[in-house]
N, C-alpha and C positions, 0 to 999 in steps of 0.2 A: 603342510599343516592344513587340517580341515577348517573350512570356513564355518563360523558359527551363525552367520547371518545377523540381520539387524534385530534388536530386541523389540518385542511388541510395545507399542506406545499407548495401549489402552488397557482398561481393567475388564477382563473377560466376564466377570460376574456382573458388572455394571451393564455391559452390552446385553447380556442375557435378560436382565431385568427390563431394560428399555425395549428390547424386542418383544418381551412378554406383554408389556403395556400397549405396544403398537398392534400386535396380533389381537389382543383383547378388545381394543377399540374398534378395529376395522374388520376383524375376521381373517381367516387363513387365506381364502381365495382372493379377497379384495386387497390384500397386502402384496405388492409386487416386490421383486428383488430391489428395484430402484428405490422404492419407498424405504426399504431397510437400509440401503446405502445412504440415503439422504438423512434419515432420522438417526441412525447410529453413528454417522460421521466416519464411516469406514470406506476404504476403497473396495470395489467389487472383488478384486483378487484377494484382499485380506479377509473379507467375509467368507469367501469360499474356502480359503486355506485353513481358517480357524474353525469354521463351523460346518463345512460341507455345503449342501444345497439348502434352499429355503425350508424344505420339509424337515431336514435334520435340525435346523435351528428352531423350528417350531416345536419339535419334540423336546428339545433342551429347555425351551421356555416353559412349556407345559409342565414338565417334570419339576422345574423350579417352583412354579405356581402351586402345584399339588403339595410339594414338600413344605413350603412356607405356611400354607393354610392349614395343613394337618397339624403342624406344631402349634399354631395359634388356637386351633380348636381344642387341642389337648389342654393347653393352658387355661382356656376359658371354662372348661368343664372339670378341671382337676379337683376342685374343692368347692364347698358351699352348696346352697340349694341348687338343684338341677333345673327345675322348671323355669325359674326366672332367667337363667343363662340361656336356655333353649329358646325362650321367647325373644330375647335380645338377638339371638342368631337369626331367627326367622323374620323379625320385623325390621331389623337394621343390621344386616350381615356385616357391613363395614365396621361395626363396633366390636365384632368378635374375630372376623377373618378379613382377608383382603378382598373379598367379594364386594363389588360395587354396591353402594347403598341407594337410597331413593333419589339422591341428587345427581348421581351418575349411573343411570340404569344400563350398565354394560352387561348385566347378568353375571353368571359364573362362567369362567373360562372352560371349566370341565363340561358344564352343561352345553355351552356354545359349541365346543368341540364335538360332543355327542350329536348335536343337531346338524352340524356342517359336514363332518367327516366319517361318521359311523352310521351304518356299516360301509365297508369299502376300503378302509385304511386300518390294516391289522395292527400296526404299531400304535396308532392313536387309540384304537379300541382297547388295547392292552393297558395303556396308561389310564384311561378314564375308568376302566373296570377296577383297576387297583385303587384309584382314588375313591370310588364309591365304596369299595370294601373297607378302606381305611376310615371313611366317615362312619360307616355302620359299626365298626369295631369300637371306635372312640365313644360314640354316642351310646352304644349298648352298655359299655362299662359304666358310664355315668348314670344311665337309667337303672342299671342293676343296683347301684349304690342307692339310688332314690327309692327303689322298691324295698330294699333292706331297711331303710330308716323310716318307712311309712309315708314318704312324700308322693310316691308314684304308684298308681294302681297296678295290681298283679294279675289282671284279667287277660293279659297277653304277655308273651315273652319280651324281654328287652330287645331282642333282635328284631322281632316283628314291629315293635314300637319305633325302633330306630329306622327301619326301612320306610315306614309311613312318614316319619319326619324328613327323611331324605327326599322322598317324592314331593312333599310339600315345599321343601327348601328349593329344589331345582325348579319346580313349577312356578313358585312365586318369583324367583329370580328371572324366569323367562317372561312371565306376563308383565312384570314391572317395566320391561323394555318397551312395551306398547302404551305405557302411560295409564295403567289401571288406577282407579281411585284408591289411594293408599289407605284411606280410612276403612273402606270395605275389605281390603286385603288384611289389614290388621285385625279386624273383627273376626275374620275367618280363622286367623292364626290363634287368636284368643280362645275361640271355641275348641280348637284342637288341643291347646295346652290345658284347658279346663277338663277335657275328657281324659287327660292323663293324670289329673290330680286325685289323690286318694281323699275321699270324703272324710270330713272330720266326724268322729264318733261323738254323739251328744253325751254329756255327762249324765251319770246315774244309770 
């Protein structure tokens, strides 16, 4: 009779979420296998058997992060005025997605991965490229709706506007990590949002 082995005594999804938080806090290179063993409360052999090496676990964690945040972004932009939702995303990303806010400036894991591993890591590059594409697709759809209802200016395509917002989103997440004055950062975000707002036509 074939042996079935001992059943796993941990929740794989929970392990991936905890690994995601550890990598997000410390970065890929600064997180050792021993750090993962200690934080995840797994034996080293169990970690390797279930997830492969550190790099494979990182890719699983990054994929989980991208998937979760894309769904939250879709929910935040699905209905209602577009520009207030985009402002919330840029000024306090934790209120819209899982990206850390001003009180926990860990940045965006996708942006952090880009800075730390790209170029040079083809698998990580493919994941972050897909994440950026997903952001642009979701935000473009929302901006297209905003243009159609007269909320958003039509001087540029929704795709161009979404790319600009993505650049600002990633940039603000990055500079927040060095302790930039949040008031100044919010003012610059307000200037961007105002530039996307369709001017009201005076009556008469």
